[in-house]
C-alpha positions as YAML, in Angstrom:
chain: A
units: angstrom
residues:
- id: 1
  name: MET
  ca: [114.65, 109.03, 89.81]
- id: 2
  name: THR
  ca: [111.13, 109.87, 88.72]
- id: 3
  name: THR
  ca: [108.98, 108.30, 90.54]
- id: 4
  name: ILE
  ca: [104.95, 108.80, 91.34]
- id: 5
  name: LYS
  ca: [105.55, 110.58, 94.80]
- id: 6
  name: LYS
  ca: [107.53, 112.43, 93.62]
- id: 7
  name: LEU
  ca: [105.62, 113.06, 90.33]
- id: 8
  name: ALA
  ca: [102.42, 113.67, 92.17]
- id: 9
  name: ALA
  ca: [104.36, 116.49, 94.64]
- id: 10
  name: GLU
  ca: [105.74, 118.43, 92.17]
- id: 11
  name: TRP
  ca: [102.91, 118.41, 89.53]
- id: 12
  name: GLN
  ca: [102.32, 121.63, 87.74]
- id: 13
  name: ASP
  ca: [99.19, 122.38, 85.17]
- id: 14
  name: THR
  ca: [101.49, 124.77, 83.39]
- id: 15
  name: GLU
  ca: [102.48, 123.81, 79.46]
- id: 16
  name: GLN
  ca: [106.01, 123.71, 80.28]
- id: 17
  name: TYR
  ca: [105.18, 120.96, 82.73]
- id: 18
  name: HIS
  ca: [103.51, 118.94, 80.65]
- id: 19
  name: GLN
  ca: [105.73, 119.49, 78.00]
- id: 20
  name: TYR
  ca: [108.47, 118.02, 80.76]
- id: 21
  name: ILE
  ca: [107.32, 115.23, 81.52]
- id: 22
  name: LYS
  ca: [106.23, 114.42, 78.48]
- id: 23
  name: GLU
  ca: [109.96, 114.69, 76.57]
- id: 24
  name: LEU
  ca: [111.64, 113.01, 80.25]
- id: 25
  name: PHE
  ca: [109.11, 110.17, 79.66]
- id: 26
  name: ASP
  ca: [110.09, 110.62, 75.58]
- id: 27
  name: GLY
  ca: [113.53, 110.08, 76.23]
- id: 28
  name: LEU
  ca: [113.44, 107.73, 79.23]
- id: 29
  name: VAL
  ca: [111.63, 104.51, 76.79]
- id: 30
  name: ASN
  ca: [114.51, 105.47, 74.14]
- id: 31
  name: SER
  ca: [116.99, 104.99, 77.10]
- id: 32
  name: ASN
  ca: [115.56, 100.70, 77.72]
- id: 33
  name: ASP
  ca: [115.55, 98.61, 74.75]
- id: 34
  name: PRO
  ca: [112.18, 95.99, 75.56]
- id: 35
  name: LEU
  ca: [110.04, 99.18, 75.97]
- id: 36
  name: LYS
  ca: [111.30, 100.67, 73.00]
- id: 37
  name: GLN
  ca: [111.05, 97.91, 70.72]
- id: 38
  name: HIS
  ca: [107.70, 96.77, 72.64]
- id: 39
  name: ARG
  ca: [106.45, 100.94, 71.78]
- id: 40
  name: ASP
  ca: [108.12, 100.91, 68.23]
- id: 41
  name: PHE
  ca: [106.10, 97.86, 66.99]
- id: 42
  name: VAL
  ca: [102.62, 99.12, 68.32]
- id: 43
  name: GLU
  ca: [103.60, 102.53, 66.37]
- id: 44
  name: ASN
  ca: [103.08, 100.32, 63.78]
- id: 45
  name: GLY
  ca: [100.05, 99.91, 63.53]
- id: 46
  name: TRP
  ca: [99.31, 98.11, 66.68]
- id: 47
  name: GLY
  ca: [97.49, 101.26, 68.49]
- id: 48
  name: PHE
  ca: [97.52, 104.57, 69.88]
- id: 49
  name: GLY
  ca: [98.70, 106.85, 72.32]
- id: 50
  name: GLU
  ca: [101.35, 108.48, 73.07]
- id: 51
  name: ARG
  ca: [105.34, 107.19, 73.92]
- id: 52
  name: ALA
  ca: [105.60, 108.56, 76.93]
- id: 53
  name: PHE
  ca: [102.47, 106.51, 78.17]
- id: 54
  name: TRP
  ca: [104.88, 103.83, 78.21]
- id: 55
  name: TRP
  ca: [107.42, 105.05, 80.67]
- id: 56
  name: ALA
  ca: [103.93, 106.78, 83.28]
- id: 57
  name: TRP
  ca: [103.48, 102.75, 83.02]
- id: 58
  name: LYS
  ca: [106.78, 101.74, 84.17]
- id: 59
  name: LEU
  ca: [106.34, 103.92, 86.84]
- id: 60
  name: ILE
  ca: [102.82, 102.93, 87.61]
- id: 61
  name: LEU
  ca: [102.91, 99.43, 87.74]
- id: 62
  name: ASP
  ca: [106.92, 99.55, 89.66]
- id: 63
  name: GLU
  ca: [104.42, 100.50, 92.70]
- id: 64
  name: LEU
  ca: [102.20, 97.19, 92.53]
- id: 65
  name: PRO
  ca: [102.93, 93.31, 93.73]
- id: 66
  name: ASN
  ca: [104.75, 91.75, 91.11]
- id: 67
  name: GLU
  ca: [101.59, 89.03, 91.44]
- id: 68
  name: SER
  ca: [99.19, 91.59, 90.22]
- id: 69
  name: ASN
  ca: [95.57, 92.15, 89.03]
- id: 70
  name: LEU
  ca: [95.43, 93.96, 86.02]
- id: 71
  name: LEU
  ca: [91.76, 95.12, 84.12]
- id: 72
  name: GLU
  ca: [91.73, 97.35, 80.44]
- id: 73
  name: ILE
  ca: [88.33, 99.15, 79.23]
- id: 74
  name: GLY
  ca: [88.85, 98.82, 75.86]
- id: 75
  name: VAL
  ca: [91.43, 96.99, 73.89]
- id: 76
  name: TYR
  ca: [91.31, 97.84, 70.83]
- id: 77
  name: LYS
  ca: [94.55, 95.21, 69.58]
- id: 78
  name: SER
  ca: [95.84, 94.98, 73.12]
- id: 79
  name: ALA
  ca: [98.88, 97.21, 73.23]
- id: 80
  name: THR
  ca: [98.76, 97.69, 76.90]
- id: 81
  name: LEU
  ca: [97.77, 94.73, 77.67]
- id: 82
  name: SER
  ca: [100.83, 93.20, 75.80]
- id: 83
  name: LEU
  ca: [103.04, 96.22, 78.28]
- id: 84
  name: TRP
  ca: [101.50, 94.87, 81.44]
- id: 85
  name: ARG
  ca: [102.47, 91.50, 80.26]
- id: 86
  name: LEU
  ca: [105.93, 92.67, 79.23]
- id: 87
  name: LEU
  ca: [107.06, 94.62, 82.95]
- id: 88
  name: LYS
  ca: [104.70, 92.83, 85.08]
- id: 89
  name: PRO
  ca: [105.12, 89.11, 83.58]
- id: 90
  name: VAL
  ca: [103.15, 86.46, 86.42]
- id: 91
  name: SER
  ca: [100.11, 89.22, 87.02]
- id: 92
  name: ASP
  ca: [96.93, 88.03, 86.01]
- id: 93
  name: ILE
  ca: [95.53, 90.80, 83.11]
- id: 94
  name: TYR
  ca: [92.07, 91.67, 81.47]
- id: 95
  name: GLY
  ca: [90.47, 93.43, 79.08]
- id: 96
  name: ILE
  ca: [87.12, 94.19, 78.04]
- id: 97
  name: THR
  ca: [86.33, 94.63, 74.46]
- id: 98
  name: PRO
  ca: [83.52, 93.48, 72.26]
- id: 99
  name: LEU
  ca: [86.37, 92.90, 69.40]
- id: 100
  name: SER
  ca: [84.41, 94.66, 67.23]
- id: 101
  name: THR
  ca: [84.39, 97.87, 65.06]
- id: 102
  name: ALA
  ca: [81.93, 99.82, 68.06]
- id: 103
  name: GLY
  ca: [83.28, 103.24, 68.20]
- id: 104
  name: ASP
  ca: [84.14, 103.42, 64.45]
- id: 105
  name: TYR
  ca: [87.14, 101.66, 64.61]
- id: 106
  name: PRO
  ca: [88.86, 99.94, 61.70]
- id: 107
  name: ASP
  ca: [87.34, 96.48, 60.46]
- id: 108
  name: PHE
  ca: [90.34, 94.19, 61.74]
- id: 109
  name: ASP
  ca: [89.96, 91.00, 63.45]
- id: 110
  name: TYR
  ca: [90.60, 92.29, 66.74]
- id: 111
  name: LYS
  ca: [90.95, 88.70, 68.30]
- id: 112
  name: SER
  ca: [94.10, 87.78, 65.66]
- id: 113
  name: ASP
  ca: [95.27, 91.34, 66.35]
- id: 114
  name: ILE
  ca: [95.42, 90.08, 70.04]
- id: 115
  name: GLU
  ca: [97.17, 87.06, 68.81]
- id: 116
  name: GLU
  ca: [99.38, 88.50, 67.31]
- id: 117
  name: ILE
  ca: [101.08, 90.94, 69.06]
- id: 118
  name: HIS
  ca: [101.51, 88.39, 72.33]
- id: 119
  name: ASN
  ca: [102.83, 85.90, 69.87]
- id: 120
  name: HIS
  ca: [105.46, 88.45, 68.41]
- id: 121
  name: PHE
  ca: [106.50, 89.16, 72.45]
- id: 122
  name: ASN
  ca: [106.39, 85.24, 73.02]
- id: 123
  name: GLN
  ca: [103.49, 86.52, 76.06]
- id: 124
  name: PRO
  ca: [100.31, 84.37, 77.29]
- id: 125
  name: LEU
  ca: [97.05, 85.48, 76.35]
- id: 126
  name: PRO
  ca: [95.34, 88.05, 78.60]
- id: 127
  name: GLY
  ca: [91.81, 86.84, 79.60]
- id: 128
  name: ILE
  ca: [89.40, 89.30, 77.51]
- id: 129
  name: PHE
  ca: [85.69, 89.47, 78.42]
- id: 130
  name: GLN
  ca: [84.21, 90.32, 75.68]
- id: 131
  name: GLY
  ca: [80.85, 92.67, 75.13]
- id: 132
  name: TYR
  ca: [80.32, 95.99, 76.41]
- id: 133
  name: SER
  ca: [81.84, 97.08, 79.59]
- id: 134
  name: ASN
  ca: [78.08, 97.71, 80.43]
- id: 135
  name: ASP
  ca: [76.44, 94.89, 79.79]
- id: 136
  name: GLU
  ca: [75.53, 93.04, 83.14]
- id: 137
  name: PHE
  ca: [76.71, 89.79, 82.59]
- id: 138
  name: VAL
  ca: [80.35, 91.32, 81.29]
- id: 139
  name: ILE
  ca: [80.35, 93.86, 84.80]
- id: 140
  name: GLU
  ca: [79.46, 90.82, 86.33]
- id: 141
  name: LYS
  ca: [82.34, 88.42, 84.57]
- id: 142
  name: ALA
  ca: [85.23, 90.67, 85.53]
- id: 143
  name: LYS
  ca: [84.50, 91.20, 88.91]
- id: 144
  name: ASN
  ca: [86.83, 91.01, 91.01]
- id: 145
  name: TYR
  ca: [89.32, 93.43, 93.41]
- id: 146
  name: TYR
  ca: [92.46, 94.91, 90.90]
- id: 147
  name: ASP
  ca: [95.85, 96.93, 91.90]
- id: 148
  name: LEU
  ca: [94.88, 98.85, 88.57]
- id: 149
  name: ILE
  ca: [91.49, 99.69, 86.74]
- id: 150
  name: TYR
  ca: [92.83, 101.16, 83.37]
- id: 151
  name: ILE
  ca: [90.15, 102.88, 81.53]
- id: 152
  name: ASP
  ca: [89.19, 103.90, 77.56]
- id: 153
  name: GLY
  ca: [86.13, 102.33, 76.49]
- id: 154
  name: ASP
  ca: [82.92, 104.22, 75.46]
- id: 155
  name: HIS
  ca: [84.46, 107.72, 75.24]
- id: 156
  name: SER
  ca: [80.67, 109.73, 75.52]
- id: 157
  name: PHE
  ca: [80.29, 111.15, 78.91]
- id: 158
  name: GLU
  ca: [77.21, 108.78, 79.58]
- id: 159
  name: GLY
  ca: [80.11, 105.62, 79.13]
- id: 160
  name: CYS
  ca: [83.12, 106.84, 80.76]
- id: 161
  name: LEU
  ca: [80.70, 107.27, 83.84]
- id: 162
  name: ALA
  ca: [79.06, 104.96, 83.76]
- id: 163
  name: ASP
  ca: [82.55, 103.12, 83.35]
- id: 164
  name: LEU
  ca: [84.32, 104.57, 86.46]
- id: 165
  name: THR
  ca: [80.54, 104.09, 88.70]
- id: 166
  name: ASN
  ca: [80.90, 100.57, 87.70]
- id: 167
  name: TYR
  ca: [84.33, 99.36, 87.83]
- id: 168
  name: SER
  ca: [86.27, 101.96, 90.24]
- id: 169
  name: PRO
  ca: [84.33, 99.86, 93.06]
- id: 170
  name: MET
  ca: [86.92, 96.64, 92.41]
- id: 171
  name: ILE
  ca: [89.79, 98.51, 92.89]
- id: 172
  name: LYS
  ca: [91.88, 97.80, 96.06]
- id: 173
  name: GLN
  ca: [92.94, 100.52, 98.67]
- id: 174
  name: GLY
  ca: [96.00, 101.77, 97.00]
- id: 175
  name: GLY
  ca: [95.25, 100.87, 93.87]
- id: 176
  name: PHE
  ca: [95.19, 103.20, 90.32]
- id: 177
  name: LEU
  ca: [92.33, 103.62, 88.32]
- id: 178
  name: VAL
  ca: [93.68, 105.53, 84.81]
- id: 179
  name: VAL
  ca: [91.59, 107.41, 82.59]
- id: 180
  name: ASP
  ca: [92.22, 107.71, 79.43]
- id: 181
  name: ASP
  ca: [91.52, 111.28, 77.11]
- id: 182
  name: ALA
  ca: [90.89, 112.91, 80.20]
- id: 183
  name: CYS
  ca: [92.88, 115.83, 80.33]
- id: 184
  name: THR
  ca: [91.25, 118.58, 78.29]
- id: 185
  name: ASP
  ca: [90.86, 120.89, 81.21]
- id: 186
  name: MET
  ca: [95.00, 120.92, 81.27]
- id: 187
  name: LYS
  ca: [97.13, 123.92, 80.30]
- id: 188
  name: MET
  ca: [99.13, 122.14, 77.26]
- id: 189
  name: PRO
  ca: [101.52, 123.82, 74.82]
- id: 190
  name: TRP
  ca: [99.59, 123.54, 71.43]
- id: 191
  name: GLY
  ca: [99.52, 120.49, 69.04]
- id: 192
  name: TYR
  ca: [99.50, 117.68, 72.15]
- id: 193
  name: PHE
  ca: [96.39, 115.38, 72.40]
- id: 194
  name: GLN
  ca: [94.16, 115.77, 75.14]
- id: 195
  name: GLY
  ca: [91.15, 113.96, 74.41]
- id: 196
  name: HIS
  ca: [87.93, 114.48, 74.95]
- id: 197
  name: THR
  ca: [85.90, 116.90, 76.72]
- id: 198
  name: SER
  ca: [83.15, 114.35, 77.50]
- id: 199
  name: VAL
  ca: [85.94, 111.97, 79.50]
- id: 200
  name: THR
  ca: [87.16, 114.76, 81.20]
- id: 201
  name: CYS
  ca: [83.86, 116.18, 82.27]
- id: 202
  name: ALA
  ca: [82.93, 112.42, 82.88]
- id: 203
  name: THR
  ca: [85.85, 111.64, 85.42]
- id: 204
  name: LEU
  ca: [85.82, 115.32, 86.95]
- id: 205
  name: ALA
  ca: [82.12, 114.93, 87.69]
- id: 206
  name: PHE
  ca: [82.81, 111.50, 89.41]
- id: 207
  name: MET
  ca: [85.88, 112.59, 91.30]
- id: 208
  name: LYS
  ca: [83.69, 115.83, 91.82]
- id: 209
  name: GLU
  ca: [81.18, 113.05, 94.51]
- id: 210
  name: HIS
  ca: [84.02, 110.07, 95.20]
- id: 211
  name: GLY
  ca: [86.81, 112.73, 95.09]
- id: 212
  name: THR
  ca: [87.98, 111.91, 98.88]
- id: 213
  name: ASP
  ca: [88.24, 108.18, 97.78]
- id: 214
  name: TRP
  ca: [90.48, 109.35, 95.69]
- id: 215
  name: GLU
  ca: [93.95, 111.00, 95.21]
- id: 216
  name: PHE
  ca: [94.58, 112.59, 91.70]
- id: 217
  name: MET
  ca: [98.68, 111.81, 91.63]
- id: 218
  name: PHE
  ca: [99.91, 112.84, 87.47]
- id: 219
  name: ASN
  ca: [99.58, 113.09, 84.19]
- id: 220
  name: CYS
  ca: [101.02, 112.24, 80.87]
- id: 221
  name: VAL
  ca: [99.85, 114.49, 77.66]
- id: 222
  name: HIS
  ca: [96.48, 112.60, 77.82]
- id: 223
  name: LEU
  ca: [96.39, 110.08, 80.46]
- id: 224
  name: ARG
  ca: [95.30, 111.31, 83.80]
- id: 225
  name: ILE
  ca: [95.86, 108.65, 86.80]
- id: 226
  name: TYR
  ca: [94.73, 108.11, 90.93]
- id: 227
  name: ARG
  ca: [95.27, 106.13, 93.54]
- id: 228
  name: LYS
  ca: [92.58, 104.89, 95.66]
...
């Protein structure tokens, strides 16, 4: 059975290994009806990322208490928050988003879209801290201790580094920090989307200064996972 511990022990930065993980996780999602149905819905206009992420999230959340405290920075249409609710139904789940087109995203009614995906899967709505993640009032509102924080907000070097600096201290010991679009330094097969150089550089710069507090566990395509 694939576990976080096993992935961390076996991780390799090779094209063959990155392809192996992606294809393994794709297959595991497709063989799990609830995950497959959720991912199929998301791919019909509700999000980005990789199908394989759905299994990576399952492995991560399997490590956490049933009643966890979870936060995503950069919600878009709430596909990930809805997935977390599917996997951890009694957890406290929050997101930070301006509910706007900030970051050159299309002009959607994001509040309505968030409601729609949760209603589709008969889920309660997540808590939303509306605003930018670097707004002082948002940081203050979100201040808590989390089992998991997922950073997928401002993709500039400065913005990502600010999110890492401001929010990583809120993660409990043993909790997870996950950064999206942060694997451009890795050796992946041609055609894989590895993220953004700015986000990767910000993550590596943060870990160079604070790395003793974090253990790199594994990556899944452009998703980078650390444990405190």
